[in-house]
C-alpha positions in Angstrom: 0.0 0.0 0.1 1.6 3.1 -1.1 0.4 6.4 0.5 1.6 10.1 0.6 1.6 12.4 3.6 1.8 16.1 3.0 2.4 18.5 5.8 1.1 22.2 5.2 2.4 25.4 6.7 -0.7 26.0 8.7 -0.3 22.7 10.6 -2.8 20.7 8.6 -1.7 17.0 7.6 -2.9 15.5 4.5 -2.8 11.7 3.8 -3.6 10.2 0.3 -3.9 6.8 -0.9 -4.6 6.3 -4.6 -6.7 3.2 -5.6 -7.2 3.0 -9.3 -9.3 -0.1 -9.1 -12.4 1.6 -7.7 -14.7 4.2 -9.2 -15.2 6.1 -6.0 -13.3 8.5 -3.5 -13.7 8.6 0.1 -12.3 11.8 2.1 -12.7 13.4 5.3 -11.4 15.5 8.1 -10.4 13.9 11.4 -10.2 16.4 14.2 -8.6 15.6 17.6 -11.4 16.9 19.6 -14.3 14.8 21.2 -16.3 14.8 24.4 -12.9 14.2 26.4 -12.1 18.0 25.6 -15.4 19.2 27.2 -15.5 21.0 30.4 -17.9 19.6 33.0 -20.4 22.2 32.0 -20.0 21.4 28.3 -20.9 17.7 28.4 -22.5 17.0 25.0 -21.4 20.1 23.2 -18.8 18.4 20.9 -21.7 16.0 19.7 -24.1 19.0 19.2 -21.5 20.9 17.2 -21.1 17.7 14.9 -24.8 17.9 14.3 -24.9 21.7 13.6 -21.9 21.7 11.1 -24.5 20.6 8.6 -27.0 23.5 9.4 -25.5 26.5 7.5 -22.1 28.0 6.4 -21.4 31.5 5.1 -22.2 30.2 1.6 -24.9 27.6 2.1 -28.0 26.9 4.0 -28.7 23.5 5.4 -30.8 22.3 2.3 -27.8 23.1 0.0 -25.6 21.2 2.3 -27.5 18.2 2.5 -28.2 18.0 -1.2 -24.8 18.9 -2.6 -23.6 15.4 -2.6 -26.9 13.5 -2.5 -27.8 14.9 -5.8 -24.9 13.0 -7.5 -25.3 9.8 -5.6 -22.7 10.6 -3.0 -22.8 10.7 0.9 -21.7 13.2 3.6 -21.8 12.2 7.3 -20.0 12.8 10.7 -19.6 11.2 14.0 -18.2 12.1 17.5 -16.2 10.0 19.8 -14.5 10.7 23.1 -11.5 11.9 21.4 -12.3 12.7 17.9 -14.8 14.3 15.5 -14.8 12.9 11.9 -16.5 14.7 9.1 -16.3 12.7 5.8 -17.8 12.0 2.4 -18.0 9.5 -0.3 -18.7 9.9 -4.1 -17.8 9.1 -7.6 -14.2 9.9 -8.4 -15.3 12.7 -10.7 -17.0 14.5 -7.8 -13.9 14.7 -5.7 -13.8 18.5 -5.8 -17.5 18.7 -5.0 -17.1 16.5 -2.0 -13.7 17.9 -0.7 -15.0 21.6 -1.0 -18.1 20.7 0.8 -16.2 19.3 3.7 -14.0 22.4 3.9 -17.0 24.6 3.9 -18.7 23.0 6.7 -15.6 22.3 9.0 -14.2 25.6 8.7 -17.1 28.0 7.7 -20.1 26.9 9.6 -22.1 29.8 11.2 -24.2 27.9 13.6 -27.6 29.7 13.2 -29.4 29.9 16.3 -32.6 28.6 14.9 -31.0 25.5 13.6 -29.3 25.0 17.0 -32.6 25.0 18.8 -33.9 22.3 16.2 -30.8 20.0 16.8 -31.2 20.1 20.5 -34.6 18.5 20.1 -33.2 16.0 17.8 -30.4 15.1 20.4 -32.7 15.0 23.3 -34.6 12.4 21.2 -31.4 10.6 20.7 -30.6 10.5 24.4 -34.2 9.3 25.1 -33.7 6.5 22.6 -30.6 5.3 24.4 -32.6 5.1 27.6 -34.8 2.6 25.9 -31.8 0.4 25.1 -30.6 -1.2 28.4 -27.1 -2.3 26.9 -26.2 1.2 25.8 -27.4 2.6 29.2 -25.4 0.1 31.0 -22.3 0.8 29.1 -22.6 4.6 29.6 -23.3 4.1 33.5 -20.3 1.7 33.7 -17.8 4.2 32.3 -19.3 6.9 34.3 -18.7 4.9 37.5 -15.4 3.6 36.3 -14.0 7.3 35.7 -16.1 9.4 38.1 -15.9 13.2 37.6 -13.8 13.1 34.5 -14.7 13.7 30.9 -13.8 10.0 29.7 -16.5 8.9 32.1 -19.2 11.1 30.7 -21.7 10.2 27.9 -20.8 11.6 24.5 -24.5 12.7 24.1 -24.5 14.7 27.3 -27.6 15.3 29.4 -31.0 16.9 28.4 -30.6 19.7 30.8 -27.0 20.7 29.6 -27.8 20.2 25.8 -30.8 22.5 26.3 -28.8 25.2 28.0 -26.1 25.4 25.3 -25.9 28.7 23.4 -24.2 29.6 20.1 -21.5 31.4 22.0 -20.7 28.1 24.0 -20.4 26.4 20.6 -18.0 29.1 19.0 -15.9 29.0 22.3 -15.5 25.1 21.9 -14.7 25.4 18.3 -12.1 28.0 18.7 -10.5 26.2 21.6 -10.4 22.7 19.7 -10.7 22.9 16.0 -7.1 24.1 15.4 -5.2 23.3 12.3 -2.5 21.5 14.1 -4.9 19.1 15.5 -6.7 18.3 12.0 -5.9 15.7 9.4 -7.4 15.6 5.8 -7.4 12.0 4.4 -8.4 10.7 1.0 -8.7 7.1 -0.3 -9.9 6.5 -3.9 -9.4 6.9 -7.4 -7.8 10.4 -7.4 -4.2 11.1 -8.3 -1.5 12.7 -6.1 -1.4 15.7 -8.5 -5.1 16.5 -8.0 -4.6 16.2 -4.1 -1.6 18.5 -4.3 -3.6 21.1 -6.3 -6.4 20.9 -3.7 -3.8 21.6 -1.0 -2.1 24.5 -2.7 -5.5 26.0 -3.9 -7.7 25.4 -0.9 -6.3 23.9 2.3 -3.0 25.8 2.4 -5.1 29.1 2.3 -6.9 28.2 5.6 -5.5 30.4 8.5 -3.2 28.8 10.9 -4.4 27.9 14.4 -2.7 26.3 17.3 -4.2 24.4 20.2 -3.5 25.6 23.6 -6.0 23.3 25.6 -4.8 22.0 28.8 -7.6 19.8 30.1 -6.8 16.3 28.9 -5.7 14.3 32.0 -5.4 10.7 32.9 -8.5 9.5 35.0 -8.2 7.6 38.2 -10.4 4.6 38.0 -12.7 3.3 40.7 -13.7 -0.2 41.9 -17.4 -1.1 42.3 -19.5 -4.2 42.1 -23.3 -3.6 41.8 -26.5 -5.1 40.7 -29.5 -2.8 40.0 -33.2 -3.8 39.6 -34.8 -2.2 36.6 -37.3 -2.7 34.0 -35.5 -5.4 31.7 -36.4 -8.8 30.7 -33.1 -10.4 31.1 -29.9 -9.7 32.9 -27.5 -7.2 31.2 -24.0 -7.5 32.8 -20.9 -5.6 32.2 -17.5 -6.1 33.9 -14.2 -4.3 33.1 -11.4 -2.1 34.2 -8.9 0.6 33.2 -6.2 -0.7 30.9 -3.3 0.5 28.6 -4.0 3.1 25.8 -2.4 4.0 22.4 0.8 5.2 24.1 1.6 1.8 25.2 3.6 -0.4 22.9 1.6 -3.4 23.9 -1.5 -2.2 22.6 -1.5 -4.8 19.5 -0.9 -7.6 22.1 -4.1 -6.3 24.0 -6.1 -6.3 20.6 -4.9 -9.9 20.1 -5.8 -11.1 23.7 -9.3 -9.5 23.3 -9.6 -11.1 20.1 -8.9 -14.6 21.6 -11.2 -14.1 24.5 -14.2 -12.4 23.1 -13.7 -10.5 19.9 -15.9 -10.5 16.9 -15.1 -13.9 15.6 -17.5 -16.8 16.3 -14.6 -18.9 17.5 -13.8 -16.6 20.5 -13.4 -18.4 23.7 -16.4 -16.7 25.4 -18.7 -17.5 22.5 -17.7 -21.1 22.1 -17.5 -22.1 25.7 -20.5 -20.2 27.0 -23.1 -19.3 24.1 -22.3 -22.5 21.9 -21.5 -25.1 24.5 -24.2 -24.2 27.0 -26.6 -21.7 25.2 -26.7 -19.5 28.1 -26.5 -16.2 26.2 -27.6 -14.8 22.9 -25.0 -12.2 23.0 -21.6 -12.1 24.7 -18.4 -10.4 23.8 -15.3 -8.6 25.1 -14.0 -5.2 23.8 -10.9 -3.1 24.2 -11.3 0.7 23.8 -8.0 2.5 23.7 -7.7 6.3 24.2 -4.5 8.3 23.7 -3.3 7.6 27.2 -5.4 5.1 28.8 -8.0 2.6 27.9 -11.1 0.3 29.0 -11.5 -3.3 28.8 -15.0 -4.7 29.1 -17.0 -8.0 28.9 -20.7 -7.7 28.1 -23.3 -10.5 28.2 -27.1 -10.7 28.4 -28.8 -13.7 29.9 -31.8 -15.1 31.6 -31.8 -14.4 35.3 -31.5 -18.1 36.2 -28.2 -18.3 34.2 -26.4 -15.2 35.5 -24.2 -16.8 38.0 -23.3 -19.7 35.7 -22.2 -17.3 33.1 -20.1 -15.2 35.5 -18.4 -18.4 36.8 -17.6 -19.4 33.2 -16.2 -16.0 32.3 -14.0 -16.1 35.4 -12.8 -19.5 34.3 -11.8 -18.2 30.9 -10.0 -15.2 32.4 -8.1 -17.6 34.6 -7.2 -19.8 31.7 -5.5 -16.8 29.9 -3.8 -15.8 33.2 -2.5 -19.1 34.3 -2.0 -21.1 31.1 0.5 -19.9 28.4 -0.9 -20.1 24.8 0.5 -22.9 22.7 2.4 -22.1 19.7 -0.4 -23.5 17.7 -3.1 -21.3 19.3 -0.9 -18.3 19.3 -0.1 -18.8 15.4 -3.7 -19.4 14.5 -4.9 -16.4 16.5 -2.4 -14.0 14.9 -3.5 -15.4 11.4 -7.1 -14.5 12.3 -6.4 -10.9 13.5 -4.3 -10.2 10.5 -7.1 -11.5 8.3 -9.6 -9.3 10.1 -7.4 -6.2 9.6 -6.9 -7.0 5.9 -10.8 -7.4 5.4 -11.5 -4.1 7.2 -9.0 -2.4 4.9 -10.9 -3.6 1.9 -13.6 -1.1 3.0 -12.2 1.9 1.6 -14.4 4.3 3.6 -13.2 2.6 6.8 -9.6 2.6 5.5 -9.9 6.3 5.0 -10.9 7.0 8.5 -8.5 4.6 10.2 -5.5 6.0 8.3 -6.5 9.5 9.2 -6.9 8.5 12.8 -3.5 6.8 12.8 -1.8 10.0 11.4 -3.7 12.1 14.0 -2.7 9.9 16.8 0.8 8.8 16.0 2.0 11.4 13.3 2.7 8.4 11.1 1.0 5.4 9.5 2.2 1.8 9.6 2.0 -0.1 6.3 -0.1 -3.3 6.4 3.2 -5.3 6.3 4.5 -3.5 9.3 1.3 -4.1 11.2 1.6 -8.0 10.2 5.2 -7.8 11.5 4.1 -6.3 14.8 1.4 -9.0 15.3 3.8 -11.8 14.6 6.2 -10.4 17.1 3.7 -10.8 19.9 4.7 -13.6 22.3 2.6 -16.0 24.5 4.5 -14.5 27.6 3.4 -11.0 26.6 -0.2 -12.2 26.4 0.0 -13.9 29.7 1.5 -10.9 31.6 -1.1 -8.6 30.1 -3.9 -11.0 31.1 -2.6 -11.1 34.7 -2.5 -7.2 34.8 -6.0 -6.9 33.2 -7.8 -9.6 34.9 -6.7 -8.9 38.5 -9.8 -9.6 40.6 -9.0 -6.5 42.7 -9.2 -4.4 39.7 -12.3 -5.7 37.7 -15.4 -3.7 38.4 -18.9 -5.0 37.4 -22.4 -3.5 37.0 -25.5 -5.6 36.2 -29.1 -4.5 35.3 -31.5 -7.3 36.5 -35.2 -7.8 36.1 -37.5 -6.1 38.9 
């Protein structure tokens, strides 16, 4: 995979990967600003801004933003995480300039009309209420709030209805000014577009954007707390989550953590939790583990939903699987097969060019470099059984694993 990185004088970084075998182009801005960068009184404002970016610029009204790409069969979208905001588009290759220019307009020239802000507040409050109807989403939000109390990483990306209702246009402009600086933004493009065309776009458009530098100081590493609680609520089955604080992107062992999570309860049907709990006993419809790394910390979780009569059995079986990873070193065969599986999953994810565009941009934003697929393969192959076992012992320490369950009333 051959890609180019261009560093502009205003601090913007541009990543380009040309794929001549497709008819489309996927491009977007990845901004190093999410709910983690909110003050306690701003919880939910990063997500509100993401919605309001589409509601009017100095040149366009909301209707013209929404139809600019749709009218030629393209798509424009955005999402907010705890550490990033991504604004991106997909279109036929001949519409690259149309897509890229639209993204520049909404990212750097949105005017946030007050009337539209009020509309989006109502939309987001409906979104918050929809989450309240989804017990597993509610459980995950409450778990992280309990794990990282009084810290931005523990707060919901959506915020609360009361806070969202109180935001003003001035609040939005302050957050944007504080966080949307050119040295914290990456433009990334994957598709059938030449480097020459990207360079022209950089020279004629991106390079002309004014330079801004981030001076924020509110990113701190949270302390985690220990808790074990079961709450009665209006659910039909038990929803349970256990997990802990773990390593982040800044730890060289992060790929080993991904591999260990994959073995235990990752997306594949042959994960240990799926095979030994769902398939063997039929106790769960859904059981998985997940690893969410942030810049300087991370969260490991195991979620399952089960009938109340099976809750203790499932919990004991999970402990058994954790103990197995801690006490028994992986055999050469198991480790080799697990590495091949992870490498295959990475390769398949990169076949989706929109996903590849976003992941390459995030890598450049996070590390200021991007590993080639061959480098990622080598890093996975270098992981040892001892490394997995040590990570398991650190992560699955009984004194650090917190748990929260919603059980039927």
